[in-house]
Backbone as ProteinMPNN parsed JSONL, in Angstrom:
{"seq_chain_A": "MNEALITQIGICIEKGKVNKASPYPGDMIGQEGSDELTRQALSEGIGPDLILQACNSGMQRIGERFSRNEVFVPELLMAAKSMNAVMAHLKPYFQTGTVKAKGKFVIGTVAGDLHDIGKNLVSMVVEGNGWEVIDLGVDVKTAKFVDSVKANPGCIVGLSALLTTTMANMAKTVQEIKNQFPDTVVIVGGAPLSTKAAEQMKADGYASDPQGAVAFLNKVSRN", "coords_chain_A": {"N_chain_A": [[-14.469, -12.966, 22.49], [-13.911, -14.028, 19.15], [-11.113, -15.245, 18.591], [-9.882, -17.084, 16.948], [-11.184, -16.757, 14.534], [-10.396, -14.179, 13.797], [-7.651, -14.6, 13.503], [-7.695, -16.373, 11.345], [-8.571, -14.759, 9.277], [-6.334, -13.144, 8.863], [-4.583, -15.137, 7.956], [-5.816, -15.823, 5.558], [-5.366, -13.465, 4.138], [-2.548, -13.46, 3.935], [-2.163, -15.799, 2.42], [-3.645, -15.31, 0.193], [-6.345, -16.011, -0.143], [-9.378, -15.391, -1.334], [-12.239, -15.851, -1.455], [-14.789, -18.401, -0.903], [-15.284, -19.577, -3.369], [-12.964, -19.236, -4.744], [-10.21, -20.72, -6.433], [-7.697, -20.57, -5.5], [-5.444, -20.374, -2.723], [-4.201, -23.706, -3.611], [-4.254, -25.442, -1.4], [-6.348, -24.555, 0.073], [-8.757, -24.886, -1.118], [-12.268, -24.754, -1.388], [-12.595, -23.772, 1.144], [-13.756, -21.082, 3.246], [-13.068, -17.658, 2.462], [-11.329, -14.482, 2.866], [-13.382, -12.695, 2.361], [-15.924, -13.881, 3.141], [-15.282, -14.476, 5.813], [-14.712, -12.009, 6.961], [-17.193, -10.775, 6.791], [-18.598, -12.439, 8.527], [-17.206, -11.952, 10.919], [-17.776, -9.24, 11.434], [-20.527, -9.45, 11.778], [-20.599, -10.813, 14.135], [-19.905, -8.916, 15.864], [-17.268, -8.211, 16.118], [-14.752, -5.813, 16.265], [-14.001, -3.496, 13.626], [-11.448, -2.446, 13.678], [-9.889, -4.431, 14.852], [-10.086, -6.4, 12.928], [-8.809, -5.14, 10.81], [-6.275, -4.96, 11.894], [-5.521, -7.651, 11.937], [-5.407, -8.069, 9.217], [-3.338, -6.333, 8.522], [-1.213, -7.684, 9.727], [-1.16, -10.032, 8.217], [-0.565, -8.989, 5.656], [1.912, -7.916, 6.206], [3.422, -10.207, 6.716], [3.358, -11.551, 4.197], [4.55, -9.601, 2.697], [7.123, -9.482, 3.8], [8.024, -12.01, 3.117], [8.031, -11.738, 0.359], [10.056, -9.849, 0.097], [12.191, -11.44, 0.785], [12.359, -13.055, -1.389], [10.856, -15.379, -1.309], [8.289, -15.629, -2.111], [6.485, -14.43, -5.018], [5.536, -11.901, -7.477], [2.874, -12.75, -8.422], [1.798, -14.061, -6.128], [1.813, -11.968, -4.301], [0.023, -10.256, -5.512], [-2.344, -11.75, -5.29], [-2.639, -11.756, -2.526], [-3.118, -9.061, -2.14], [-5.526, -8.862, -3.511], [-7.163, -10.401, -1.871], [-7.056, -8.799, 0.368], [-8.374, -6.549, -0.601], [-10.969, -7.513, -0.703], [-11.626, -7.595, 1.97], [-11.405, -4.871, 2.59], [-13.55, -3.822, 1.21], [-15.66, -4.389, 2.878], [-14.899, -2.97, 5.128], [-14.709, -0.31, 4.405], [-16.985, 1.455, 4.854], [-16.691, 1.912, 7.582], [-14.323, 3.325, 7.74], [-15.15, 5.634, 6.481], [-17.007, 6.677, 8.272], [-15.434, 7.231, 10.37], [-15.047, 5.388, 12.336], [-12.963, 3.621, 12.11], [-9.643, 4.596, 12.039], [-7.434, 5.771, 9.589], [-3.896, 5.299, 9.123], [-2.692, 7.414, 7.938], [-2.376, 9.631, 5.069], [-1.408, 8.668, 1.838], [-0.031, 9.729, -1.03], [0.425, 8.683, -4.283], [2.138, 8.119, -7.401], [3.133, 7.442, -10.828], [5.798, 9.047, -12.379], [5.902, 11.888, -14.705], [6.039, 11.103, -18.171], [6.4, 8.418, -17.916], [4.829, 5.347, -18.229], [4.533, 3.048, -16.805], [3.061, 0.847, -14.461], [2.931, -1.382, -12.769], [4.679, -1.831, -10.557], [4.053, 0.436, -9.026], [1.337, -0.035, -8.538], [1.457, -2.357, -6.971], [2.769, -1.378, -4.684], [0.829, 0.489, -3.875], [-1.359, -1.196, -3.207], [-0.302, -2.808, -1.151], [0.431, -0.907, 0.742], [-2.078, 0.259, 1.297], [-3.268, -1.988, 2.36], [-1.984, -2.092, 4.74], [-3.2, -0.237, 6.298], [-3.258, 2.46, 5.482], [-4.6, 5.41, 3.936], [-4.826, 5.551, 0.56], [-4.057, 7.614, -2.143], [-4.138, 7.327, -5.354], [-2.6, 8.573, -8.109], [-2.148, 7.639, -10.619], [-0.504, 7.085, -13.803], [2.179, 8.71, -15.697], [2.236, 11.238, -14.436], [2.088, 14.636, -14.072], [4.165, 17.214, -12.611], [2.669, 19.325, -11.535], [0.252, 18.127, -10.901], [0.897, 16.433, -8.792], [1.624, 18.392, -6.931], [-0.82, 19.756, -6.624], [-2.284, 17.722, -5.423], [-0.971, 17.413, -2.991], [-1.6, 19.88, -1.866], [-4.334, 19.513, -1.561], [-4.426, 17.521, 0.285], [-3.388, 17.947, 3.113], [-0.523, 17.247, 5.095], [-0.007, 14.784, 4.002], [1.957, 11.964, 2.816], [4.211, 11.58, 0.13], [4.641, 9.442, -2.651], [6.798, 8.64, -5.254], [7.104, 7.063, -8.362], [9.128, 5.359, -10.794], [10.136, 3.713, -13.769], [11.683, 3.976, -15.977], [14.911, 5.051, -16.862], [15.195, 7.415, -18.198], [13.211, 9.04, -17.2], [13.938, 9.897, -14.74], [14.876, 12.458, -14.375], [12.549, 13.941, -14.495], [11.363, 13.007, -12.168], [13.144, 14.016, -10.249], [12.705, 16.731, -10.619], [10.052, 16.934, -9.78], [10.248, 16.202, -7.077], [11.818, 18.353, -6.185], [10.084, 20.545, -6.648], [7.905, 19.969, -4.99], [9.184, 20.055, -2.513], [10.003, 22.706, -2.534], [7.591, 24.114, -2.374], [6.265, 22.871, -0.287], [7.945, 22.368, 2.233], [7.927, 20.653, 4.461], [6.736, 18.344, 3.675], [6.898, 14.86, 3.356], [8.726, 12.851, 1.141], [8.983, 9.902, -0.698], [10.805, 7.762, -2.869], [10.87, 5.357, -5.581], [11.573, 2.477, -7.678], [12.916, 0.74, -10.565], [15.335, 2.068, -11.65], [16.208, 3.498, -9.496], [17.96, 4.312, -6.401], [19.333, 4.372, -3.06], [21.283, 6.336, -3.044], [20.585, 7.85, -5.337], [18.128, 8.822, -4.488], [18.919, 10.457, -2.374], [20.383, 12.371, -3.792], [18.35, 13.6, -5.166], [17.144, 14.87, -3.131], [15.092, 13.603, -1.865], [13.206, 12.114, 0.83], [13.353, 9.451, 1.365], [13.943, 6.067, 0.179], [12.648, 3.157, -1.359], [12.957, -0.231, -2.181], [11.074, -2.138, -2.562], [7.581, -3.086, -1.974], [7.229, -3.703, 0.804], [9.337, -2.378, 1.944], [8.548, 0.23, 1.492], [6.298, 0.36, 3.153], [7.509, -0.032, 5.656], [9.051, 2.295, 5.812], [7.015, 4.268, 5.792], [5.616, 3.646, 8.155], [7.611, 4.191, 9.975], [8.168, 6.986, 9.662], [5.692, 8.0, 10.284], [5.489, 7.701, 12.966], [7.274, 9.453, 13.962]], "CA_chain_A": [[-14.043, -12.632, 21.145], [-13.527, -15.178, 18.35], [-9.733, -14.989, 18.167], [-9.556, -17.999, 15.851], [-11.718, -16.153, 13.314], [-9.522, -13.056, 13.453], [-6.396, -15.187, 13.022], [-7.929, -16.976, 10.029], [-8.637, -13.67, 8.289], [-4.946, -12.809, 8.562], [-4.024, -16.231, 7.153], [-6.39, -15.677, 4.21], [-4.662, -12.364, 3.479], [-1.186, -13.901, 3.614], [-2.176, -16.855, 1.401], [-4.378, -14.86, -0.995], [-7.64, -16.69, -0.255], [-10.365, -14.31, -1.446], [-13.57, -16.331, -1.05], [-14.942, -19.86, -0.97], [-15.262, -20.016, -4.765], [-11.624, -19.056, -5.299], [-9.423, -21.961, -6.489], [-6.343, -20.283, -5.003], [-4.401, -21.366, -3.035], [-4.669, -25.075, -3.764], [-4.484, -26.146, -0.135], [-7.507, -23.972, 0.762], [-9.932, -25.013, -1.988], [-13.508, -25.082, -0.68], [-12.673, -23.071, 2.426], [-14.167, -19.682, 3.169], [-11.944, -16.745, 2.343], [-11.375, -13.228, 3.624], [-14.685, -12.058, 2.128], [-16.934, -14.453, 4.025], [-14.855, -14.417, 7.213], [-14.869, -10.621, 7.429], [-18.631, -10.567, 6.983], [-18.955, -13.163, 9.754], [-16.611, -11.266, 12.071], [-18.55, -8.022, 11.693], [-21.843, -9.848, 12.283], [-20.408, -11.254, 15.513], [-19.58, -7.757, 16.686], [-15.826, -7.977, 16.202], [-14.468, -4.458, 15.819], [-13.274, -3.387, 12.358], [-10.044, -2.163, 13.942], [-9.224, -5.714, 15.087], [-10.017, -7.076, 11.627], [-7.755, -4.461, 10.056], [-5.003, -5.343, 12.511], [-5.206, -8.993, 11.436], [-5.034, -7.898, 7.811], [-2.006, -5.73, 8.51], [-0.253, -8.742, 10.056], [-1.077, -10.911, 7.053], [0.15, -8.28, 4.593], [3.315, -7.783, 6.616], [4.076, -11.508, 6.538], [3.578, -11.827, 2.775], [5.507, -8.599, 2.233], [8.458, -9.906, 4.228], [8.384, -13.18, 2.294], [8.328, -11.19, -0.961], [11.376, -9.219, 0.205], [13.191, -12.517, 0.862], [12.227, -13.846, -2.619], [10.207, -16.654, -1.027], [7.111, -15.569, -2.968], [6.738, -13.513, -6.119], [4.472, -10.934, -7.765], [1.515, -13.321, -8.439], [1.339, -14.304, -4.755], [1.558, -10.67, -3.685], [-1.217, -9.741, -6.118], [-3.47, -12.476, -4.704], [-2.799, -11.251, -1.159], [-3.758, -7.746, -2.266], [-6.918, -9.093, -3.906], [-7.84, -10.849, -0.658], [-7.165, -7.608, 1.221], [-9.414, -5.694, -1.174], [-12.268, -8.079, -0.316], [-11.857, -7.134, 3.338], [-11.578, -3.416, 2.59], [-14.901, -3.522, 0.728], [-16.528, -4.442, 4.061], [-14.454, -2.011, 6.152], [-14.731, 1.07, 3.913], [-17.972, 2.297, 5.555], [-16.186, 2.267, 8.915], [-13.355, 4.393, 7.523], [-15.886, 6.847, 6.114], [-17.685, 7.227, 9.447], [-14.43, 7.55, 11.38], [-14.938, 4.312, 13.318], [-11.587, 3.158, 11.952], [-8.779, 5.685, 11.61], [-6.287, 5.409, 8.764], [-2.615, 5.743, 9.683], [-2.345, 8.67, 7.288], [-2.652, 9.663, 3.632], [-0.247, 8.409, 0.983], [-0.263, 10.096, -2.432], [1.414, 7.97, -5.098], [1.949, 8.178, -8.844], [4.295, 7.278, -11.696], [6.125, 10.415, -12.812], [5.665, 12.289, -16.091], [6.821, 10.435, -19.197], [6.511, 6.984, -17.617], [3.497, 4.729, -18.215], [4.585, 1.765, -16.09], [2.266, 0.944, -13.231], [2.86, -2.614, -11.973], [5.333, -1.583, -9.269], [3.241, 1.428, -8.304], [0.103, -0.683, -8.083], [1.798, -3.249, -5.867], [3.008, -0.542, -3.502], [-0.47, 1.041, -3.474], [-2.183, -2.225, -2.572], [0.298, -3.246, 0.103], [0.335, 0.225, 1.676], [-3.477, 0.331, 1.729], [-3.51, -3.149, 3.207], [-1.379, -1.832, 6.042], [-3.974, 0.739, 7.048], [-3.116, 3.834, 4.997], [-5.493, 5.868, 2.878], [-3.988, 5.748, -0.618], [-4.572, 8.428, -3.248], [-3.332, 6.901, -6.504], [-2.763, 9.541, -9.203], [-1.992, 6.966, -11.906], [0.795, 7.128, -14.486], [2.48, 9.931, -16.462], [1.692, 12.304, -13.602], [2.867, 15.881, -14.138], [4.532, 17.799, -11.317], [1.566, 20.165, -11.041], [-0.791, 17.266, -10.334], [1.389, 16.041, -7.471], [1.539, 19.58, -6.076], [-2.242, 19.985, -6.321], [-2.738, 16.681, -4.502], [-0.418, 17.749, -1.674], [-2.431, 20.987, -1.379], [-5.659, 18.999, -1.208], [-4.304, 16.524, 1.354], [-2.342, 18.422, 4.03], [0.067, 16.236, 5.958], [0.18, 13.515, 3.305], [3.286, 11.547, 2.386], [4.161, 11.414, -1.325], [5.475, 8.401, -3.24], [7.036, 8.813, -6.687], [7.583, 5.827, -8.979], [9.63, 5.445, -12.168], [10.818, 2.508, -14.242], [12.598, 4.384, -17.04], [16.009, 5.933, -16.469], [14.987, 8.714, -18.852], [12.233, 9.866, -16.475], [14.455, 10.258, -13.422], [14.976, 13.92, -14.31], [11.203, 14.417, -14.147], [11.165, 12.694, -10.765], [13.924, 14.989, -9.479], [12.008, 18.017, -10.731], [8.85, 16.863, -8.95], [10.7, 16.256, -5.685], [12.263, 19.723, -5.912], [8.939, 21.459, -6.604], [7.146, 19.664, -3.769], [9.963, 20.559, -1.384], [10.0, 24.175, -2.586], [6.294, 24.637, -1.956], [5.846, 22.236, 0.977], [9.21, 21.845, 2.768], [7.738, 19.625, 5.484], [6.124, 17.139, 3.095], [7.816, 13.731, 3.221], [8.681, 12.257, -0.195], [9.729, 8.664, -0.881], [10.887, 7.401, -4.286], [11.156, 3.952, -5.827], [11.555, 2.046, -9.073], [14.116, 0.009, -10.989], [16.583, 2.826, -11.799], [16.478, 4.29, -8.298], [18.803, 3.776, -5.337], [19.409, 5.294, -1.93], [22.117, 7.471, -3.473], [19.795, 8.683, -6.246], [17.123, 9.503, -3.67], [19.606, 11.528, -1.65], [20.728, 13.417, -4.755], [17.108, 14.312, -5.498], [16.65, 15.481, -1.891], [13.931, 12.87, -1.348], [13.395, 11.721, 2.228], [13.574, 8.029, 1.495], [13.906, 5.199, -1.004], [12.244, 1.776, -1.073], [13.164, -1.113, -3.33], [9.925, -3.043, -2.691], [6.424, -2.589, -1.21], [7.4, -3.806, 2.254], [10.245, -1.298, 2.313], [7.737, 1.452, 1.533], [5.484, 0.29, 4.371], [8.4, 0.174, 6.805], [9.382, 3.722, 5.831], [5.825, 5.024, 6.18], [5.352, 3.419, 9.575], [8.662, 4.858, 10.735], [8.018, 8.445, 9.662], [4.419, 8.372, 10.887], [5.671, 7.681, 14.407], [8.194, 10.534, 14.345]], "C_chain_A": [[-13.567, -13.897, 20.421], [-12.121, -14.946, 17.775], [-9.333, -15.878, 16.991], [-10.021, -17.42, 14.513], [-10.825, -15.006, 12.851], [-8.2, -13.564, 12.875], [-6.548, -15.728, 11.614], [-8.032, -15.914, 8.944], [-7.219, -13.27, 7.879], [-4.279, -13.857, 7.696], [-4.525, -16.14, 5.713], [-5.704, -14.552, 3.437], [-3.292, -12.84, 3.02], [-1.178, -14.896, 2.454], [-2.967, -16.468, 0.147], [-5.69, -15.565, -1.218], [-8.744, -15.645, -0.204], [-11.731, -14.739, -0.927], [-13.651, -17.838, -1.265], [-14.831, -20.375, -2.4], [-13.866, -19.953, -5.385], [-10.834, -20.359, -5.292], [-8.011, -21.792, -5.945], [-6.409, -19.909, -3.532], [-4.948, -22.781, -3.01], [-4.99, -25.776, -2.469], [-5.653, -25.575, 0.659], [-8.768, -24.03, -0.091], [-11.142, -25.445, -1.167], [-13.656, -24.408, 0.665], [-13.139, -21.633, 2.218], [-12.936, -18.79, 3.162], [-12.148, -15.476, 3.151], [-12.724, -12.529, 3.491], [-15.722, -12.57, 3.124], [-16.567, -14.296, 5.5], [-14.977, -13.01, 7.783], [-16.335, -10.317, 7.685], [-19.09, -11.23, 8.278], [-18.441, -12.428, 10.992], [-17.402, -10.016, 12.43], [-19.922, -8.364, 12.274], [-21.774, -10.329, 13.731], [-19.998, -10.114, 16.438], [-18.098, -7.524, 16.883], [-15.517, -6.624, 15.577], [-13.68, -4.426, 14.52], [-11.794, -3.095, 12.56], [-9.267, -3.449, 14.186], [-9.075, -6.507, 13.789], [-8.891, -6.465, 10.801], [-6.374, -4.827, 10.599], [-4.559, -6.723, 12.035], [-4.752, -8.93, 9.981], [-3.626, -7.322, 7.685], [-0.933, -6.791, 8.765], [-0.056, -9.681, 8.871], [-0.301, -10.274, 5.914], [1.623, -8.123, 4.94], [4.064, -9.089, 6.386], [4.351, -11.792, 5.067], [4.569, -10.835, 2.186], [6.927, -8.971, 2.595], [8.934, -11.099, 3.414], [8.742, -12.743, 0.87], [9.726, -10.573, -0.967], [12.487, -10.257, 0.227], [13.166, -13.421, -0.373], [11.679, -15.244, -2.369], [8.878, -16.773, -1.772], [7.36, -14.479, -4.004], [5.492, -12.671, -6.408], [3.077, -11.575, -7.791], [0.948, -13.556, -7.038], [0.999, -12.989, -4.048], [0.266, -10.065, -4.23], [-2.441, -10.445, -5.528], [-3.719, -12.031, -3.265], [-3.506, -9.895, -1.187], [-5.226, -7.884, -2.653], [-7.745, -9.547, -2.707], [-8.052, -9.674, 0.291], [-8.266, -6.683, 0.711], [-10.809, -6.187, -0.81], [-12.631, -7.651, 1.103], [-12.185, -5.644, 3.352], [-12.963, -3.011, 2.081], [-15.891, -3.517, 1.891], [-16.178, -3.338, 5.067], [-14.568, -0.556, 5.717], [-15.773, 1.943, 4.611], [-17.491, 2.745, 6.929], [-15.103, 3.339, 8.835], [-14.085, 5.709, 7.282], [-16.587, 7.491, 7.304], [-16.708, 7.585, 10.561], [-14.294, 6.5, 12.467], [-13.53, 3.728, 13.309], [-10.764, 4.315, 11.398], [-7.641, 5.141, 10.752], [-5.013, 5.946, 9.404], [-2.207, 7.101, 9.129], [-2.69, 8.582, 5.815], [-1.348, 9.502, 2.852], [-0.63, 8.692, -0.459], [0.822, 9.438, -3.275], [1.096, 8.117, -6.58], [3.247, 7.888, -9.569], [4.552, 8.614, -12.382], [5.907, 10.628, -14.308], [6.61, 11.576, -17.053], [6.928, 8.935, -19.018], [5.117, 6.388, -17.459], [3.465, 3.405, -17.458], [3.859, 1.868, -14.754], [2.261, -0.306, -12.354], [3.48, -2.396, -10.593], [4.537, -0.628, -8.406], [1.986, 0.782, -7.746], [0.356, -1.632, -6.915], [2.009, -2.462, -4.58], [1.684, 0.01, -2.979], [-1.279, 0.031, -2.687], [-1.627, -2.651, -1.22], [0.209, -2.142, 1.159], [-1.096, 0.359, 2.2], [-3.807, -0.812, 2.674], [-2.912, -3.015, 4.599], [-2.009, -0.638, 6.747], [-3.843, 2.194, 6.641], [-4.208, 4.157, 3.971], [-4.63, 6.241, 1.683], [-4.719, 6.579, -1.665], [-3.663, 8.167, -4.44], [-3.617, 7.827, -7.69], [-2.559, 8.913, -10.574], [-0.585, 7.084, -12.468], [0.939, 8.434, -15.258], [1.949, 11.175, -15.737], [2.617, 13.523, -13.633], [3.111, 16.425, -12.731], [3.37, 18.572, -10.706], [0.48, 19.327, -10.386], [-0.38, 16.768, -8.958], [1.235, 17.21, -6.491], [0.094, 19.848, -5.667], [-2.751, 18.965, -5.308], [-2.197, 16.919, -3.092], [-1.226, 18.888, -1.051], [-3.77, 20.48, -0.85], [-5.62, 18.026, -0.036], [-3.176, 16.91, 2.306], [-1.839, 17.293, 4.936], [0.304, 14.898, 5.298], [1.666, 13.224, 3.095], [3.182, 11.221, 0.901], [5.124, 10.323, -1.765], [5.581, 8.592, -4.741], [7.66, 7.548, -7.256], [8.083, 6.099, -10.394], [10.302, 4.132, -12.532], [11.875, 2.862, -15.286], [13.669, 5.333, -16.51], [15.799, 7.335, -17.019], [14.007, 9.615, -18.104], [12.722, 10.256, -15.078], [14.603, 11.767, -13.259], [13.615, 14.519, -13.949], [10.9, 14.155, -12.679], [11.891, 13.714, -9.887], [13.247, 16.356, -9.478], [10.783, 18.046, -9.817], [9.206, 16.932, -7.466], [11.056, 17.689, -5.311], [11.08, 20.677, -5.757], [8.092, 21.223, -5.349], [7.867, 20.251, -2.557], [9.998, 22.083, -1.357], [8.702, 24.746, -2.015], [5.855, 24.098, -0.588], [7.06, 21.578, 1.622], [9.047, 20.691, 3.753], [7.124, 18.336, 4.942], [7.18, 16.061, 2.874], [7.617, 13.079, 1.852], [9.552, 11.004, -0.221], [9.696, 8.295, -2.355], [11.215, 5.92, -4.419], [11.038, 3.618, -7.298], [12.893, 1.466, -9.463], [15.381, 0.853, -11.095], [17.018, 3.575, -10.547], [17.391, 3.556, -7.316], [18.777, 4.776, -4.187], [20.205, 6.534, -2.306], [21.332, 8.411, -4.381], [18.74, 9.465, -5.475], [17.748, 10.668, -2.91], [19.948, 12.683, -2.571], [19.512, 14.247, -5.144], [16.551, 15.092, -4.312], [15.332, 14.859, -1.424], [14.249, 12.419, 0.071], [13.677, 10.24, 2.391], [13.487, 7.305, 0.166], [13.475, 3.81, -0.562], [12.39, 0.951, -2.338], [11.99, -2.05, -3.558], [8.78, -2.521, -1.815], [6.61, -2.636, 0.294], [8.353, -2.732, 2.765], [9.503, 0.023, 2.407], [6.891, 1.497, 2.797], [6.331, 0.574, 5.604], [8.766, 1.657, 6.936], [8.204, 4.552, 6.319], [5.535, 4.873, 7.663], [6.365, 4.143, 10.459], [8.419, 6.373, 10.808], [6.708, 8.872, 10.316], [4.497, 8.399, 12.4], [6.567, 8.813, 14.904], [7.437, 11.805, 14.705]], "O_chain_A": [[-12.895, -14.739, 21.018], [-11.964, -14.512, 16.634], [-8.541, -15.473, 16.14], [-9.348, -17.569, 13.493], [-10.533, -14.876, 11.662], [-7.695, -13.029, 11.887], [-5.655, -15.572, 10.782], [-7.623, -16.151, 7.807], [-6.938, -13.081, 6.695], [-3.499, -13.525, 6.803], [-3.765, -16.349, 4.767], [-5.486, -14.664, 2.231], [-2.915, -12.651, 1.864], [-0.292, -14.848, 1.601], [-2.965, -17.2, -0.843], [-6.122, -15.712, -2.361], [-9.016, -15.077, 0.854], [-12.312, -14.077, -0.068], [-12.707, -18.465, -1.746], [-14.342, -21.482, -2.626], [-13.621, -20.552, -6.432], [-10.782, -21.042, -4.269], [-7.224, -22.739, -5.926], [-7.328, -19.201, -3.119], [-6.021, -23.034, -2.462], [-5.891, -26.613, -2.422], [-5.935, -26.026, 1.769], [-9.734, -23.315, 0.172], [-11.063, -26.371, -0.359], [-14.726, -24.463, 1.27], [-12.941, -21.048, 1.153], [-11.909, -19.107, 3.762], [-13.027, -15.405, 4.01], [-13.158, -11.843, 4.416], [-16.324, -11.789, 3.861], [-17.428, -14.018, 6.335], [-15.308, -12.839, 8.957], [-16.68, -9.677, 8.678], [-19.874, -10.656, 9.034], [-19.153, -12.298, 11.988], [-17.667, -9.764, 13.605], [-20.422, -7.661, 13.152], [-22.761, -10.263, 14.464], [-19.774, -10.313, 17.632], [-17.706, -6.721, 17.729], [-15.978, -6.329, 14.474], [-12.78, -5.243, 14.326], [-10.97, -3.449, 11.716], [-8.111, -3.558, 13.777], [-8.076, -7.193, 13.576], [-8.114, -7.181, 10.169], [-5.421, -4.983, 9.836], [-3.379, -6.947, 11.764], [-3.835, -9.641, 9.569], [-2.831, -7.762, 6.855], [0.113, -6.803, 8.116], [1.067, -10.077, 8.559], [0.523, -10.929, 5.276], [2.482, -8.19, 4.061], [5.203, -9.084, 5.917], [5.449, -12.224, 4.716], [5.338, -11.176, 1.287], [7.84, -8.798, 1.788], [10.11, -11.189, 3.062], [9.644, -13.307, 0.251], [10.486, -10.752, -1.918], [13.593, -10.001, -0.249], [13.863, -14.435, -0.413], [11.985, -16.182, -3.106], [8.4, -17.877, -2.033], [8.312, -13.706, -3.894], [4.512, -12.728, -5.665], [2.152, -10.991, -7.225], [-0.227, -13.289, -6.784], [0.027, -12.907, -3.298], [-0.493, -9.437, -3.491], [-3.466, -9.805, -5.291], [-4.867, -11.938, -2.83], [-4.378, -9.62, -0.363], [-6.072, -7.122, -2.184], [-8.892, -9.13, -2.546], [-9.095, -9.565, 0.937], [-9.006, -6.101, 1.504], [-11.727, -5.387, -0.629], [-13.794, -7.379, 1.402], [-13.115, -5.206, 4.031], [-13.49, -1.972, 2.478], [-16.846, -2.741, 1.896], [-17.052, -2.834, 5.771], [-14.53, 0.343, 6.557], [-15.466, 3.09, 4.937], [-17.843, 3.831, 7.39], [-14.971, 4.164, 9.739], [-13.7, 6.756, 7.802], [-16.747, 8.711, 7.345], [-17.097, 8.169, 11.572], [-13.526, 6.677, 13.413], [-12.976, 3.386, 14.353], [-11.144, 4.937, 10.406], [-6.97, 4.181, 11.128], [-5.05, 6.932, 10.14], [-1.467, 7.846, 9.771], [-3.234, 7.576, 5.359], [-0.33, 10.118, 3.17], [-1.452, 7.985, -1.043], [2.011, 9.618, -3.009], [-0.068, 8.225, -6.968], [4.331, 8.059, -9.011], [3.629, 9.237, -12.906], [5.75, 9.675, -15.071], [7.809, 11.457, -16.8], [7.487, 8.247, -19.873], [4.319, 6.867, -16.653], [2.448, 2.713, -17.48], [4.017, 2.84, -14.016], [1.643, -0.296, -11.289], [2.874, -2.738, -9.577], [4.365, -0.849, -7.207], [1.617, 1.03, -6.598], [-0.441, -1.699, -5.98], [1.497, -2.829, -3.522], [1.442, 0.001, -1.772], [-1.823, 0.348, -1.629], [-2.375, -2.835, -0.26], [-0.056, -2.415, 2.33], [-1.307, 0.548, 3.397], [-4.528, -0.638, 3.657], [-3.29, -3.738, 5.521], [-1.427, -0.087, 7.682], [-4.273, 3.079, 7.381], [-4.671, 3.282, 3.24], [-3.795, 7.141, 1.774], [-5.858, 6.282, -2.026], [-2.563, 8.711, -4.528], [-4.733, 7.861, -8.208], [-2.771, 9.573, -11.59], [0.394, 7.171, -11.726], [-0.029, 9.169, -15.452], [1.307, 12.038, -16.335], [3.787, 13.435, -13.26], [2.366, 16.135, -11.795], [3.119, 18.483, -9.504], [-0.147, 19.766, -9.422], [-1.211, 16.687, -8.053], [0.773, 17.031, -5.365], [-0.184, 20.133, -4.502], [-3.554, 19.297, -4.436], [-2.889, 16.655, -2.109], [-1.506, 18.869, 0.147], [-4.272, 20.952, 0.17], [-6.652, 17.735, 0.568], [-2.123, 16.273, 2.309], [-2.618, 16.5, 5.465], [0.768, 13.962, 5.95], [2.511, 14.115, 3.185], [2.185, 10.651, 0.457], [6.271, 10.274, -1.32], [4.565, 8.695, -5.428], [8.627, 7.022, -6.704], [7.545, 6.949, -11.103], [10.962, 3.512, -11.697], [12.849, 2.129, -15.459], [13.369, 6.294, -15.801], [16.176, 8.322, -16.388], [13.971, 10.822, -18.345], [11.984, 10.883, -14.319], [14.475, 12.297, -12.155], [13.538, 15.485, -13.19], [10.262, 14.973, -12.016], [11.334, 14.214, -8.909], [13.221, 17.048, -8.46], [10.508, 19.053, -9.164], [8.551, 17.631, -6.694], [10.654, 18.184, -4.258], [11.064, 21.514, -4.855], [7.621, 22.173, -4.726], [7.247, 20.864, -1.688], [10.02, 22.686, -0.284], [8.713, 25.728, -1.272], [5.165, 24.781, 0.168], [7.197, 20.356, 1.567], [9.933, 19.844, 3.867], [7.006, 17.349, 5.668], [8.228, 16.318, 2.28], [6.489, 12.791, 1.45], [10.715, 11.038, 0.183], [8.68, 8.488, -3.022], [11.762, 5.305, -3.503], [10.47, 4.386, -8.075], [13.893, 1.673, -8.775], [16.436, 0.392, -10.66], [18.071, 4.212, -10.534], [17.566, 2.34, -7.397], [18.261, 5.885, -4.325], [19.844, 7.65, -1.931], [21.399, 9.629, -4.22], [18.486, 10.633, -5.771], [17.157, 11.744, -2.821], [19.821, 13.845, -2.186], [19.623, 15.442, -5.417], [15.61, 15.873, -4.457], [14.558, 15.48, -0.696], [15.413, 12.348, 0.465], [14.181, 9.812, 3.43], [13.024, 7.853, -0.835], [13.892, 3.337, 0.496], [11.998, 1.376, -3.425], [11.896, -2.687, -4.607], [8.984, -1.617, -1.005], [6.199, -1.713, 0.997], [8.199, -2.234, 3.88], [9.782, 0.841, 3.284], [6.776, 2.542, 3.439], [5.923, 1.327, 6.488], [8.787, 2.202, 8.04], [8.368, 5.437, 7.159], [5.243, 5.853, 8.349], [6.034, 4.639, 11.535], [8.461, 6.964, 11.887], [6.613, 9.98, 10.845], [3.676, 9.041, 13.056], [6.619, 9.1, 16.1], [8.052, 12.814, 15.051]]}, "name": "protein", "num_of_chains": 1, "seq": "MNEALITQIGICIEKGKVNKASPYPGDMIGQEGSDELTRQALSEGIGPDLILQACNSGMQRIGERFSRNEVFVPELLMAAKSMNAVMAHLKPYFQTGTVKAKGKFVIGTVAGDLHDIGKNLVSMVVEGNGWEVIDLGVDVKTAKFVDSVKANPGCIVGLSALLTTTMANMAKTVQEIKNQFPDTVVIVGGAPLSTKAAEQMKADGYASDPQGAVAFLNKVSRN"}
């Protein structure tokens, strides 16, 4: 097995190196990125599960650095873009069942709120860590969340909000999901949220950043 190749894919994810033509990052100009290296790995018979594992490690490293304020949103976005290049190659393996997702994660910004940057970051990082993400978008009504839970039994739900004025809508959505699907795990996040606010809403968890969401998902998926 070409362990050096697998390791390099993870490095490309962490540093946001998409392909050879990409000028980012500066210290990797002219080098092949996650796109070419994933194609090479698959052609050499390296299992997609091992490639995904390397990607997960790369996303975890950049996520931890983001949590420590060592990198910022642009770097995280580039890592997600590099991860998307890998996922384009691995998607057929997910569809055939060769690679199993850790679970399904339904996410959306609650009704009345059109902000999506935080939600999108969480979506990309969670997907990069091996979850199947169902992104409902912004201004998502309670009924749409409920319908998605019905359509995806066993999923975990993530609710995002940036406006303090939409926290009441978030609380309503949490309550309705719990009323209809008591066993469904719900995590909330966004600028006005806190652990205390999540507890008051009867949500199962709160995350202040994408890596926190991943840590929560990995924890509950093992329970």
